[in-house]
C-alpha positions in Angstrom: 241.9 137.1 72.6 239.7 139.4 74.8 237.5 142.0 73.2 238.6 145.3 74.8 235.7 147.2 73.2 233.1 145.7 75.5 233.5 148.2 78.4 233.5 151.4 76.3 230.5 150.1 74.2 228.6 149.4 77.4 229.5 152.7 79.1 228.6 155.0 76.2 224.8 154.2 76.2 224.7 154.7 80.0 226.4 158.1 79.7 224.0 159.1 76.9 221.0 158.1 79.0 222.4 160.2 81.9 222.9 163.1 79.5 219.3 162.9 78.4 218.1 162.9 82.0 220.2 166.0 82.6 218.6 167.8 79.7 215.3 167.3 81.5 216.8 168.7 84.6 218.1 171.7 82.8 214.7 172.6 81.4 213.0 172.0 84.8 215.6 174.2 86.7 215.3 177.0 84.1 211.5 177.0 84.4 211.8 177.1 88.2 214.0 180.2 88.0 211.4 182.1 85.9 208.6 181.1 88.2 210.7 181.8 91.3 211.3 185.4 90.3 207.5 186.0 90.1 206.7 184.4 93.5 209.6 186.0 95.4 207.8 189.3 95.1 205.2 188.1 97.7 206.8 185.3 99.7 210.1 184.8 101.5 212.4 181.9 100.6 211.2 179.7 103.6 207.5 180.2 102.6 208.3 179.5 99.0 210.1 176.2 100.0 207.1 175.2 102.2 204.5 175.6 99.5 206.7 174.1 96.8 207.3 171.0 99.0 203.6 170.6 99.9 202.8 170.5 96.2 205.7 168.1 95.7 204.3 165.7 98.3 201.0 165.6 96.5 202.7 165.0 93.1 204.9 162.2 94.5 202.0 160.4 96.1 199.9 160.7 92.9 202.7 159.4 90.6 203.9 156.7 93.1 200.4 155.5 93.6 199.7 155.3 89.9 203.0 153.5 89.3 202.5 151.2 92.3 205.7 152.2 94.0 204.3 153.5 97.3 205.7 150.5 99.0 209.2 151.5 98.1 209.0 154.4 100.6 211.1 153.2 103.6 212.6 154.8 106.7 215.7 152.6 107.0 218.1 155.5 106.1 216.3 158.4 107.6 219.5 159.9 109.0 221.1 160.1 105.5 217.8 161.5 104.0 217.8 164.2 106.7 221.4 165.2 106.1 220.8 165.3 102.4 217.7 167.4 102.7 219.2 169.8 105.2 222.0 170.4 102.7 219.6 170.8 99.8 217.2 173.0 101.8 220.0 175.4 102.7 221.3 175.5 99.1 217.8 176.0 97.6 217.0 178.8 100.1 220.3 180.6 99.2 219.5 180.1 95.5 216.0 181.6 95.8 217.4 184.4 98.0 219.9 185.3 95.2 217.4 184.9 92.4 215.9 188.5 92.4 219.2 190.1 93.4 221.6 189.2 90.6 221.3 188.4 86.8 220.2 184.9 86.0 223.4 184.1 84.1 225.6 185.2 87.1 223.5 183.1 89.5 223.7 180.0 87.3 227.4 180.5 86.6 228.2 180.6 90.3 226.0 177.6 90.9 228.1 175.7 88.3 230.9 175.5 90.8 229.0 172.7 92.4 230.9 169.9 90.5 234.2 171.3 91.8 232.8 171.1 95.4 231.7 167.6 94.6 235.3 166.7 93.8 236.5 168.3 97.0 233.8 166.9 99.3 233.8 163.4 97.7 236.7 162.1 99.8 234.8 163.0 103.0 231.3 161.9 102.0 231.8 158.9 99.6 235.4 158.1 100.2 236.7 159.1 96.7 240.3 159.9 96.4 241.2 163.6 95.8 243.7 163.5 93.0 246.1 166.3 91.9 243.9 166.8 88.8 240.8 167.4 91.0 242.7 169.7 93.3 243.9 171.7 90.3 240.3 171.8 89.0 239.1 173.2 92.3 241.8 176.0 92.2 240.8 176.9 88.6 237.2 176.9 89.6 237.9 179.4 92.4 239.7 181.6 89.9 236.5 181.4 87.8 234.5 182.5 90.8 236.7 185.5 91.3 236.3 186.6 87.7 232.5 186.4 87.9 232.1 188.0 91.3 234.9 190.6 91.0 235.3 191.1 94.8 237.0 194.5 94.4 233.9 196.0 92.7 230.3 196.8 93.7 229.2 193.4 92.1 230.1 191.7 95.3 226.9 191.7 97.3 224.6 189.5 99.3 223.2 187.9 96.1 226.6 186.8 94.7 227.7 185.5 98.1 224.5 183.5 98.4 224.8 182.2 94.9 228.4 181.1 95.5 227.4 179.5 98.8 224.5 177.5 97.4 226.9 175.6 95.2 228.6 174.1 98.2 225.2 172.9 99.6 224.1 171.5 96.2 227.4 169.6 96.0 226.8 168.0 99.4 223.2 167.2 98.3 224.4 165.5 95.1 227.0 163.4 97.0 224.4 162.3 99.6 222.0 161.5 96.8 224.7 159.3 95.2 225.0 157.4 98.4 221.2 157.0 98.7 220.8 155.7 95.1 222.9 152.7 96.1 220.1 151.3 98.3 217.0 153.6 97.9 214.6 154.0 95.0 213.8 157.3 93.4 210.3 157.3 94.8 211.7 156.9 98.3 214.3 159.7 97.8 211.7 162.2 96.3 209.1 161.5 99.0 211.5 162.2 101.8 212.8 165.2 99.9 209.4 166.8 99.8 208.2 165.7 103.2 211.3 166.7 105.1 211.7 170.0 103.3 208.0 170.9 104.0 208.7 170.4 107.7 211.9 172.5 107.5 210.1 175.2 105.5 207.2 175.3 107.9 209.5 175.6 110.9 211.7 178.3 109.3 208.6 180.3 108.0 207.7 181.2 111.6 211.2 182.7 112.4 209.7 186.2 111.7 206.6 185.4 113.7 204.1 185.0 110.8 203.3 182.8 107.8 202.2 184.6 104.6 199.6 182.8 102.6 200.2 182.8 98.8 198.0 185.1 96.6 195.8 183.5 94.0 198.0 185.0 91.3 201.0 183.1 92.8 199.3 179.7 92.9 200.0 178.7 89.3 203.6 179.8 89.6 204.0 177.8 92.9 202.5 174.8 91.1 205.1 175.2 88.3 207.9 175.6 90.9 206.7 172.4 92.7 206.3 170.4 89.5 209.6 171.7 88.0 211.5 171.1 91.2 210.2 167.6 91.4 211.0 166.9 87.8 214.5 168.3 88.1 215.3 166.1 91.1 213.7 163.1 89.4 215.9 163.7 86.4 219.0 164.4 88.5 218.5 161.3 90.6 218.0 159.1 87.6 221.2 160.5 86.0 223.2 160.0 89.2 221.9 156.4 89.5 223.5 155.5 86.2 226.6 157.7 86.0 229.2 159.1 88.4 228.5 162.5 90.0 231.7 163.9 88.6 230.3 163.2 85.1 226.7 164.1 85.6 227.0 167.5 87.2 229.1 169.2 84.4 226.5 168.4 81.8 224.4 171.0 83.5 226.6 173.7 81.9 224.2 173.8 78.9 221.9 175.7 81.2 224.0 178.9 81.2 223.5 180.0 77.6 219.8 179.1 77.8 219.2 181.1 81.0 221.4 184.0 79.7 219.1 184.4 76.7 216.0 184.1 78.9 217.4 186.9 81.2 218.1 189.1 78.2 214.7 188.6 76.5 212.4 188.7 79.5 214.3 190.8 82.1 216.5 193.1 79.9 219.6 191.7 81.6 222.9 192.6 80.0 225.1 189.8 79.0 228.2 190.5 81.0 231.4 189.2 79.3 233.2 188.5 82.6 230.3 186.1 83.6 231.0 184.0 80.5 234.8 184.3 80.8 234.5 183.0 84.4 232.1 180.3 83.4 234.5 179.2 80.7 237.3 178.9 83.3 234.9 176.9 85.6 233.8 174.7 82.6 237.5 173.9 81.8 238.1 173.2 85.5 235.2 170.8 85.5 236.3 169.2 82.2 239.6 168.1 84.0 237.5 165.8 86.1 236.1 164.1 83.0 239.4 163.1 81.5 239.8 159.3 81.6 242.4 158.0 84.1 245.5 156.4 82.6 245.5 152.6 83.1 248.5 150.3 82.7 248.5 148.4 79.5 248.3 144.6 79.8 249.9 142.1 77.4 
C-alpha cells in the first residue's frame, strides 16, 4: 500500500521556507518605503533608481566574491534578463513616483494586486492555464481596486494610477524571475538586476537634461534603499525558487498592517477603512488561487 502522506509532508517544509523568505522580503520592502520617502525630496525616480542600483552592484560583487559565486554570473539568457529588468524598472519607478503622493497603506494595498496579474499573465509568460477560479479572482481583485481608489472621488490621482500600474509591472517581473530561476542562480539574477537597472536609470536620468547628485544627508538613506532592495529581491528570488509564484506573492499581504502602522506613527496618515475593505477583497481574491486543485481519487 502506497503512503499518500509523502507528498504533503514534503511540500509543507518547502512552503514554510518560502514563507520565511517572504518575511525577509516584507521587512526589506517596508524599510525601502521609509527611506524612499526621505530621498524623494531631492531626487527624481530615475536618479533614485540609478544610485540604488550602483550601490546594489557593489553589494552583489562583495557578497558573491566572499561566497565564491562570481563564476555563476553568465550571459546566456541576457534577453530574458533584459525583459525582466525593464518590467521591474518600470514598476519600481511607478512605485517611487506614487510613494510621496498617497498614503503608504493605499500604495501597498494597490501593489498587492500583483498576484492577480500574475494569474492573468501566467498563460502568456510561463504557459500556465487560466482557470475559471483565477479569472474570478482577477474580477474580484479589480473590485477591490475600485473600492480603494474610488474613481468617482478626488482620491483618484496620479499617485493611485501609478500605484495600480506598478502592480502589473511587478507581476511581469515575478513571472520572468520564475522562468529565470529554472536555469539561473540568484547571484546571476541579482547581478543583472543591478547592472541593467543602473544603465536604465542613467539613461533615463538625462531625459530632463541634467543629473542631480545626492546630498550627503541622502547617502545613508540611499545605502539603505540599495541594501533593502537587494535583500528584498534576494528573499523574493529564493522564495520563488522553492514555491509557485501564485503561492509566494500573496504571503506579502502581511506587509499591509505593518506599513499602515508605520504610516500612522511616522507620517500621521489616517487609516482609511475603504483601503482595508478593498485590501480584504483583494486578499480573498488571491486566496482563491491558493485553494488546492481537486484530483481524481485512485483505488
